[in-house]
Predicted model as a PDB file, atoms N, CA, C, CB and O in Angstrom, pLDDT in the B-factor column:
MODEL        1                                                                  
ATOM      1  N   MET A   1     -19.692   3.878  -9.442  1.00 50.00           N  
ATOM      2  CA  MET A   1     -19.291   2.458  -9.704  1.00 50.00           C  
ATOM      3  C   MET A   1     -17.734   2.177  -9.334  1.00 50.00           C  
ATOM      4  CB  MET A   1     -19.556   2.127 -11.275  1.00 50.00           C  
ATOM      5  O   MET A   1     -16.897   2.961  -9.781  1.00 50.00           O  
ATOM      6  N   GLU A   2     -17.346   1.144  -8.578  1.00 52.00           N  
ATOM      7  CA  GLU A   2     -16.011   1.104  -8.300  1.00 52.00           C  
ATOM      8  C   GLU A   2     -15.198   0.305  -9.493  1.00 52.00           C  
ATOM      9  CB  GLU A   2     -15.849   0.454  -6.894  1.00 52.00           C  
ATOM     10  O   GLU A   2     -15.715  -0.553 -10.209  1.00 52.00           O  
ATOM     11  N   THR A   3     -14.054   0.676  -9.557  1.00 51.00           N  
ATOM     12  CA  THR A   3     -13.274  -0.213 -10.650  1.00 51.00           C  
ATOM     13  C   THR A   3     -12.028  -0.900  -9.779  1.00 51.00           C  
ATOM     14  CB  THR A   3     -12.616   0.844 -12.075  1.00 51.00           C  
ATOM     15  O   THR A   3     -11.576  -0.394  -8.752  1.00 51.00           O  
ATOM     16  N   THR A   4     -11.597  -2.030 -10.319  1.00 53.00           N  
ATOM     17  CA  THR A   4     -10.641  -2.759  -9.648  1.00 53.00           C  
ATOM     18  C   THR A   4      -9.488  -2.707 -10.708  1.00 53.00           C  
ATOM     19  CB  THR A   4     -11.150  -4.243  -9.213  1.00 53.00           C  
ATOM     20  O   THR A   4      -9.663  -2.622 -11.924  1.00 53.00           O  
ATOM     21  N   THR A   5      -8.236  -2.773 -10.035  1.00 55.00           N  
ATOM     22  CA  THR A   5      -7.046  -2.943 -10.800  1.00 55.00           C  
ATOM     23  C   THR A   5      -6.066  -3.931 -10.257  1.00 55.00           C  
ATOM     24  CB  THR A   5      -6.406  -1.692 -10.939  1.00 55.00           C  
ATOM     25  O   THR A   5      -6.288  -4.269  -9.094  1.00 55.00           O  
ATOM     26  N   ASP A   6      -5.085  -4.441 -10.814  1.00 59.00           N  
ATOM     27  CA  ASP A   6      -4.117  -5.354 -10.431  1.00 59.00           C  
ATOM     28  C   ASP A   6      -3.076  -4.661  -9.469  1.00 59.00           C  
ATOM     29  CB  ASP A   6      -3.463  -5.938 -11.678  1.00 59.00           C  
ATOM     30  O   ASP A   6      -2.352  -5.240  -8.660  1.00 59.00           O  
ATOM     31  N   GLN A   7      -3.137  -3.425  -9.694  1.00 54.00           N  
ATOM     32  CA  GLN A   7      -1.962  -2.785  -8.834  1.00 54.00           C  
ATOM     33  C   GLN A   7      -2.645  -2.007  -7.589  1.00 54.00           C  
ATOM     34  CB  GLN A   7      -0.999  -1.647  -9.807  1.00 54.00           C  
ATOM     35  O   GLN A   7      -3.851  -1.758  -7.597  1.00 54.00           O  
ATOM     36  N   PRO A   8      -1.865  -1.671  -6.606  1.00 58.00           N  
ATOM     37  CA  PRO A   8      -2.360  -0.908  -5.392  1.00 58.00           C  
ATOM     38  C   PRO A   8      -2.615   0.417  -5.826  1.00 58.00           C  
ATOM     39  CB  PRO A   8      -1.372  -0.884  -4.199  1.00 58.00           C  
ATOM     40  O   PRO A   8      -2.124   0.883  -6.854  1.00 58.00           O  
ATOM     41  N   ALA A   9      -3.468   1.110  -4.971  1.00 55.00           N  
ATOM     42  CA  ALA A   9      -3.915   2.507  -5.256  1.00 55.00           C  
ATOM     43  C   ALA A   9      -2.674   3.557  -5.357  1.00 55.00           C  
ATOM     44  CB  ALA A   9      -4.931   2.965  -4.080  1.00 55.00           C  
ATOM     45  O   ALA A   9      -2.706   4.603  -6.006  1.00 55.00           O  
ATOM     46  N   ASP A  10      -1.684   3.124  -4.667  1.00 56.00           N  
ATOM     47  CA  ASP A  10      -0.451   4.013  -4.591  1.00 56.00           C  
ATOM     48  C   ASP A  10       0.570   3.747  -5.619  1.00 56.00           C  
ATOM     49  CB  ASP A  10       0.219   3.878  -3.270  1.00 56.00           C  
ATOM     50  O   ASP A  10       1.731   4.115  -5.442  1.00 56.00           O  
ATOM     51  N   ALA A  11       0.200   3.125  -6.687  1.00 52.00           N  
ATOM     52  CA  ALA A  11       1.125   2.521  -7.771  1.00 52.00           C  
ATOM     53  C   ALA A  11       1.501   3.820  -8.658  1.00 52.00           C  
ATOM     54  CB  ALA A  11       0.314   1.235  -8.741  1.00 52.00           C  
ATOM     55  O   ALA A  11       2.537   3.818  -9.323  1.00 52.00           O  
ATOM     56  N   GLY A  12       0.642   4.907  -8.645  1.00 56.00           N  
ATOM     57  CA  GLY A  12       0.981   6.116  -9.487  1.00 56.00           C  
ATOM     58  C   GLY A  12       0.738   5.769 -10.912  1.00 56.00           C  
ATOM     59  O   GLY A  12      -0.006   4.881 -11.330  1.00 56.00           O  
ATOM     60  N   SER A  13       1.485   6.611 -11.612  1.00 57.00           N  
ATOM     61  CA  SER A  13       1.376   6.522 -13.108  1.00 57.00           C  
ATOM     62  C   SER A  13       2.568   5.745 -13.716  1.00 57.00           C  
ATOM     63  CB  SER A  13       1.314   7.968 -13.740  1.00 57.00           C  
ATOM     64  O   SER A  13       2.666   5.619 -14.936  1.00 57.00           O  
ATOM     65  N   ASP A  14       3.460   5.233 -12.867  1.00 68.00           N  
ATOM     66  CA  ASP A  14       4.593   4.454 -13.285  1.00 68.00           C  
ATOM     67  C   ASP A  14       4.686   3.036 -12.988  1.00 68.00           C  
ATOM     68  CB  ASP A  14       5.666   4.996 -12.790  1.00 68.00           C  
ATOM     69  O   ASP A  14       5.134   2.593 -11.931  1.00 68.00           O  
ATOM     70  N   PRO A  15       4.196   2.253 -14.068  1.00 76.00           N  
ATOM     71  CA  PRO A  15       4.021   0.729 -13.847  1.00 76.00           C  
ATOM     72  C   PRO A  15       5.301   0.198 -13.917  1.00 76.00           C  
ATOM     73  CB  PRO A  15       3.099  -0.008 -14.874  1.00 76.00           C  
ATOM     74  O   PRO A  15       5.429  -0.948 -13.488  1.00 76.00           O  
ATOM     75  N   SER A  16       6.484   0.886 -14.453  1.00 91.00           N  
ATOM     76  CA  SER A  16       7.697   0.146 -14.558  1.00 91.00           C  
ATOM     77  C   SER A  16       8.136  -0.584 -13.265  1.00 91.00           C  
ATOM     78  CB  SER A  16       8.752   1.061 -14.991  1.00 91.00           C  
ATOM     79  O   SER A  16       8.572  -1.734 -13.317  1.00 91.00           O  
ATOM     80  N   HIS A  17       8.003   0.157 -12.011  1.00 89.00           N  
ATOM     81  CA  HIS A  17       8.217  -0.478 -10.823  1.00 89.00           C  
ATOM     82  C   HIS A  17       7.790  -1.919 -10.739  1.00 89.00           C  
ATOM     83  CB  HIS A  17       7.603   0.246  -9.856  1.00 89.00           C  
ATOM     84  O   HIS A  17       8.525  -2.807 -10.307  1.00 89.00           O  
ATOM     85  N   TYR A  18       6.621  -2.096 -11.156  1.00 91.00           N  
ATOM     86  CA  TYR A  18       5.965  -3.525 -11.007  1.00 91.00           C  
ATOM     87  C   TYR A  18       6.519  -4.363 -12.237  1.00 91.00           C  
ATOM     88  CB  TYR A  18       4.196  -3.460 -11.039  1.00 91.00           C  
ATOM     89  O   TYR A  18       6.647  -5.585 -12.163  1.00 91.00           O  
ATOM     90  N   ASP A  19       6.785  -3.754 -13.182  1.00 91.00           N  
ATOM     91  CA  ASP A  19       7.480  -4.559 -14.442  1.00 91.00           C  
ATOM     92  C   ASP A  19       8.879  -5.128 -13.997  1.00 91.00           C  
ATOM     93  CB  ASP A  19       7.744  -3.501 -15.824  1.00 91.00           C  
ATOM     94  O   ASP A  19       9.283  -6.247 -14.311  1.00 91.00           O  
ATOM     95  N   GLN A  20       9.512  -4.291 -13.287  1.00 92.00           N  
ATOM     96  CA  GLN A  20      10.898  -4.636 -12.648  1.00 92.00           C  
ATOM     97  C   GLN A  20      10.783  -5.743 -11.607  1.00 92.00           C  
ATOM     98  CB  GLN A  20      11.543  -3.351 -11.930  1.00 92.00           C  
ATOM     99  O   GLN A  20      11.448  -6.778 -11.585  1.00 92.00           O  
ATOM    100  N   ARG A  21       9.903  -5.393 -10.807  1.00 93.00           N  
ATOM    101  CA  ARG A  21       9.622  -6.484  -9.791  1.00 93.00           C  
ATOM    102  C   ARG A  21       9.243  -7.745 -10.405  1.00 93.00           C  
ATOM    103  CB  ARG A  21       8.529  -6.098  -8.847  1.00 93.00           C  
ATOM    104  O   ARG A  21       9.865  -8.748 -10.053  1.00 93.00           O  
ATOM    105  N   GLU A  22       8.235  -7.856 -11.347  1.00 94.00           N  
ATOM    106  CA  GLU A  22       8.071  -9.120 -12.029  1.00 94.00           C  
ATOM    107  C   GLU A  22       9.129  -9.748 -12.673  1.00 94.00           C  
ATOM    108  CB  GLU A  22       7.182  -9.016 -12.909  1.00 94.00           C  
ATOM    109  O   GLU A  22       9.274 -10.970 -12.631  1.00 94.00           O  
ATOM    110  N   ALA A  23       9.981  -8.897 -13.347  1.00 93.00           N  
ATOM    111  CA  ALA A  23      11.242  -9.496 -13.892  1.00 93.00           C  
ATOM    112  C   ALA A  23      12.262 -10.261 -12.937  1.00 93.00           C  
ATOM    113  CB  ALA A  23      11.984  -8.397 -14.513  1.00 93.00           C  
ATOM    114  O   ALA A  23      12.869 -11.292 -13.227  1.00 93.00           O  
ATOM    115  N   VAL A  24      12.333  -9.522 -11.692  1.00 94.00           N  
ATOM    116  CA  VAL A  24      13.308 -10.097 -10.826  1.00 94.00           C  
ATOM    117  C   VAL A  24      12.773 -11.410 -10.144  1.00 94.00           C  
ATOM    118  CB  VAL A  24      13.718  -9.056  -9.777  1.00 94.00           C  
ATOM    119  O   VAL A  24      13.470 -12.414  -9.994  1.00 94.00           O  
ATOM    120  N   LEU A  25      11.363 -11.287  -9.717  1.00 94.00           N  
ATOM    121  CA  LEU A  25      10.784 -12.556  -9.448  1.00 94.00           C  
ATOM    122  C   LEU A  25      10.811 -13.628 -10.304  1.00 94.00           C  
ATOM    123  CB  LEU A  25       9.639 -12.413  -9.214  1.00 94.00           C  
ATOM    124  O   LEU A  25      11.036 -14.762  -9.880  1.00 94.00           O  
ATOM    125  N   THR A  26      10.598 -13.386 -11.509  1.00 94.00           N  
ATOM    126  CA  THR A  26      10.789 -14.308 -12.684  1.00 94.00           C  
ATOM    127  C   THR A  26      11.995 -15.156 -12.750  1.00 94.00           C  
ATOM    128  CB  THR A  26      10.792 -13.554 -13.867  1.00 94.00           C  
ATOM    129  O   THR A  26      12.073 -16.382 -12.838  1.00 94.00           O  
ATOM    130  N   GLN A  27      13.054 -14.124 -12.683  1.00 94.00           N  
ATOM    131  CA  GLN A  27      14.448 -14.499 -12.731  1.00 94.00           C  
ATOM    132  C   GLN A  27      14.786 -15.410 -11.625  1.00 94.00           C  
ATOM    133  CB  GLN A  27      15.324 -13.312 -12.689  1.00 94.00           C  
ATOM    134  O   GLN A  27      15.417 -16.444 -11.845  1.00 94.00           O  
ATOM    135  N   LEU A  28      14.394 -15.073 -10.438  1.00 90.00           N  
ATOM    136  CA  LEU A  28      14.651 -15.794  -9.058  1.00 90.00           C  
ATOM    137  C   LEU A  28      13.789 -17.241  -9.292  1.00 90.00           C  
ATOM    138  CB  LEU A  28      14.002 -14.763  -7.568  1.00 90.00           C  
ATOM    139  O   LEU A  28      14.420 -18.267  -9.037  1.00 90.00           O  
ATOM    140  N   ILE A  29      12.610 -17.363  -9.686  1.00 91.00           N  
ATOM    141  CA  ILE A  29      12.021 -18.529  -9.808  1.00 91.00           C  
ATOM    142  C   ILE A  29      12.723 -19.439 -10.803  1.00 91.00           C  
ATOM    143  CB  ILE A  29      10.694 -18.309 -10.128  1.00 91.00           C  
ATOM    144  O   ILE A  29      12.862 -20.646 -10.608  1.00 91.00           O  
ATOM    145  N   MET A  30      13.183 -18.757 -11.944  1.00 94.00           N  
ATOM    146  CA  MET A  30      13.629 -19.724 -12.996  1.00 94.00           C  
ATOM    147  C   MET A  30      15.060 -20.246 -12.578  1.00 94.00           C  
ATOM    148  CB  MET A  30      13.665 -19.004 -14.489  1.00 94.00           C  
ATOM    149  O   MET A  30      15.548 -21.221 -13.150  1.00 94.00           O  
ATOM    150  N   SER A  31      15.707 -19.591 -11.592  1.00 93.00           N  
ATOM    151  CA  SER A  31      17.105 -20.007 -11.139  1.00 93.00           C  
ATOM    152  C   SER A  31      17.064 -20.812  -9.943  1.00 93.00           C  
ATOM    153  CB  SER A  31      17.998 -18.823 -10.863  1.00 93.00           C  
ATOM    154  O   SER A  31      18.099 -21.249  -9.438  1.00 93.00           O  
ATOM    155  N   LEU A  32      15.828 -21.046  -9.431  1.00 90.00           N  
ATOM    156  CA  LEU A  32      15.580 -21.706  -8.139  1.00 90.00           C  
ATOM    157  C   LEU A  32      16.191 -23.299  -8.154  1.00 90.00           C  
ATOM    158  CB  LEU A  32      13.904 -21.678  -7.862  1.00 90.00           C  
ATOM    159  O   LEU A  32      16.877 -23.782  -7.254  1.00 90.00           O  
ATOM    160  N   PRO A  33      15.789 -23.959  -9.343  1.00 91.00           N  
ATOM    161  CA  PRO A  33      16.262 -25.289  -9.349  1.00 91.00           C  
ATOM    162  C   PRO A  33      17.878 -25.423  -9.159  1.00 91.00           C  
ATOM    163  CB  PRO A  33      15.805 -25.915 -10.671  1.00 91.00           C  
ATOM    164  O   PRO A  33      18.402 -26.158  -8.321  1.00 91.00           O  
ATOM    165  N   GLU A  34      18.525 -24.651 -10.006  1.00 92.00           N  
ATOM    166  CA  GLU A  34      19.992 -24.471 -10.152  1.00 92.00           C  
ATOM    167  C   GLU A  34      20.450 -24.191  -8.542  1.00 92.00           C  
ATOM    168  CB  GLU A  34      20.386 -23.105 -11.296  1.00 92.00           C  
ATOM    169  O   GLU A  34      21.246 -24.932  -7.966  1.00 92.00           O  
ATOM    170  N   LEU A  35      19.918 -23.182  -7.999  1.00 88.00           N  
ATOM    171  CA  LEU A  35      20.377 -22.760  -6.641  1.00 88.00           C  
ATOM    172  C   LEU A  35      20.141 -24.055  -5.606  1.00 88.00           C  
ATOM    173  CB  LEU A  35      19.486 -21.358  -6.141  1.00 88.00           C  
ATOM    174  O   LEU A  35      21.034 -24.441  -4.852  1.00 88.00           O  
ATOM    175  N   LEU A  36      18.969 -24.602  -5.665  1.00 90.00           N  
ATOM    176  CA  LEU A  36      18.615 -25.781  -4.732  1.00 90.00           C  
ATOM    177  C   LEU A  36      19.640 -26.882  -5.000  1.00 90.00           C  
ATOM    178  CB  LEU A  36      17.077 -26.358  -4.987  1.00 90.00           C  
ATOM    179  O   LEU A  36      19.985 -27.534  -4.014  1.00 90.00           O  
ATOM    180  N   ALA A  37      20.204 -27.203  -6.230  1.00 91.00           N  
ATOM    181  CA  ALA A  37      20.938 -28.327  -6.575  1.00 91.00           C  
ATOM    182  C   ALA A  37      22.399 -28.014  -5.834  1.00 91.00           C  
ATOM    183  CB  ALA A  37      20.988 -28.525  -8.261  1.00 91.00           C  
ATOM    184  O   ALA A  37      23.124 -28.900  -5.383  1.00 91.00           O  
ATOM    185  N   LYS A  38      22.659 -26.758  -5.799  1.00 91.00           N  
ATOM    186  CA  LYS A  38      23.831 -26.443  -5.030  1.00 91.00           C  
ATOM    187  C   LYS A  38      23.976 -26.598  -3.503  1.00 91.00           C  
ATOM    188  CB  LYS A  38      24.068 -25.202  -5.285  1.00 91.00           C  
ATOM    189  O   LYS A  38      25.036 -26.638  -2.877  1.00 91.00           O  
ATOM    190  N   CYS A  39      22.722 -26.679  -3.016  1.00 90.00           N  
ATOM    191  CA  CYS A  39      22.595 -26.850  -1.506  1.00 90.00           C  
ATOM    192  C   CYS A  39      22.620 -28.305  -1.057  1.00 90.00           C  
ATOM    193  CB  CYS A  39      21.274 -26.215  -1.001  1.00 90.00           C  
ATOM    194  O   CYS A  39      22.336 -29.268  -1.768  1.00 90.00           O  
ATOM    195  N   GLU A  40      23.018 -28.339   0.282  1.00 92.00           N  
ATOM    196  CA  GLU A  40      22.831 -29.830   0.816  1.00 92.00           C  
ATOM    197  C   GLU A  40      21.297 -30.038   0.957  1.00 92.00           C  
ATOM    198  CB  GLU A  40      23.612 -30.103   2.352  1.00 92.00           C  
ATOM    199  O   GLU A  40      20.510 -29.108   1.135  1.00 92.00           O  
ATOM    200  N   GLU A  41      20.981 -31.227   0.871  1.00 90.00           N  
ATOM    201  CA  GLU A  41      19.579 -31.680   0.995  1.00 90.00           C  
ATOM    202  C   GLU A  41      18.772 -31.059   2.122  1.00 90.00           C  
ATOM    203  CB  GLU A  41      19.561 -33.137   1.178  1.00 90.00           C  
ATOM    204  O   GLU A  41      17.659 -30.616   1.842  1.00 90.00           O  
ATOM    205  N   PHE A  42      19.206 -30.984   3.328  1.00 90.00           N  
ATOM    206  CA  PHE A  42      18.603 -30.314   4.447  1.00 90.00           C  
ATOM    207  C   PHE A  42      18.234 -28.779   4.149  1.00 90.00           C  
ATOM    208  CB  PHE A  42      19.579 -30.417   5.639  1.00 90.00           C  
ATOM    209  O   PHE A  42      17.162 -28.230   4.403  1.00 90.00           O  
ATOM    210  N   GLN A  43      19.349 -28.224   3.562  1.00 89.00           N  
ATOM    211  CA  GLN A  43      19.256 -26.670   3.226  1.00 89.00           C  
ATOM    212  C   GLN A  43      18.190 -26.594   2.207  1.00 89.00           C  
ATOM    213  CB  GLN A  43      20.687 -25.981   2.624  1.00 89.00           C  
ATOM    214  O   GLN A  43      17.316 -25.743   2.374  1.00 89.00           O  
ATOM    215  N   ALA A  44      18.140 -27.403   1.126  1.00 88.00           N  
ATOM    216  CA  ALA A  44      17.257 -27.206   0.080  1.00 88.00           C  
ATOM    217  C   ALA A  44      15.704 -27.449   0.513  1.00 88.00           C  
ATOM    218  CB  ALA A  44      17.694 -28.132  -1.052  1.00 88.00           C  
ATOM    219  O   ALA A  44      14.761 -26.798   0.064  1.00 88.00           O  
ATOM    220  N   ALA A  45      15.616 -28.400   1.374  1.00 89.00           N  
ATOM    221  CA  ALA A  45      14.234 -28.679   1.922  1.00 89.00           C  
ATOM    222  C   ALA A  45      13.778 -27.538   2.912  1.00 89.00           C  
ATOM    223  CB  ALA A  45      14.222 -30.105   2.691  1.00 89.00           C  
ATOM    224  O   ALA A  45      12.580 -27.256   2.953  1.00 89.00           O  
ATOM    225  N   THR A  46      14.680 -26.873   3.709  1.00 90.00           N  
ATOM    226  CA  THR A  46      14.334 -25.719   4.295  1.00 90.00           C  
ATOM    227  C   THR A  46      13.926 -24.587   3.389  1.00 90.00           C  
ATOM    228  CB  THR A  46      15.354 -25.352   5.072  1.00 90.00           C  
ATOM    229  O   THR A  46      12.950 -23.879   3.632  1.00 90.00           O  
ATOM    230  N   ILE A  47      14.679 -24.444   2.371  1.00 83.00           N  
ATOM    231  CA  ILE A  47      14.298 -23.286   1.419  1.00 83.00           C  
ATOM    232  C   ILE A  47      12.994 -23.488   0.901  1.00 83.00           C  
ATOM    233  CB  ILE A  47      15.249 -23.127   0.234  1.00 83.00           C  
ATOM    234  O   ILE A  47      12.189 -22.557   0.908  1.00 83.00           O  
ATOM    235  N   VAL A  48      12.652 -24.796   0.376  1.00 84.00           N  
ATOM    236  CA  VAL A  48      11.343 -24.958  -0.176  1.00 84.00           C  
ATOM    237  C   VAL A  48      10.228 -24.989   0.702  1.00 84.00           C  
ATOM    238  CB  VAL A  48      11.295 -26.063  -0.883  1.00 84.00           C  
ATOM    239  O   VAL A  48       9.087 -24.724   0.323  1.00 84.00           O  
ATOM    240  N   ALA A  49      10.569 -25.355   2.045  1.00 84.00           N  
ATOM    241  CA  ALA A  49       9.503 -25.228   3.121  1.00 84.00           C  
ATOM    242  C   ALA A  49       9.103 -23.972   3.436  1.00 84.00           C  
ATOM    243  CB  ALA A  49       9.879 -25.780   4.314  1.00 84.00           C  
ATOM    244  O   ALA A  49       8.243 -23.796   4.299  1.00 84.00           O  
TER     245      ALA A  49                                                      
ENDMDL                                                                          
END                                                                             
């Protein structure tokens, strides 16, 4: 019987890499509105697109 996981097969036994990646992505997403507010309208639209 096959089992499925949320991590790729090469994740190894150290999930901290994925925890760090998730933390960075969360920080980026949370700061996106502030970053977009500093851009010109066309630049912000390009980033969002």
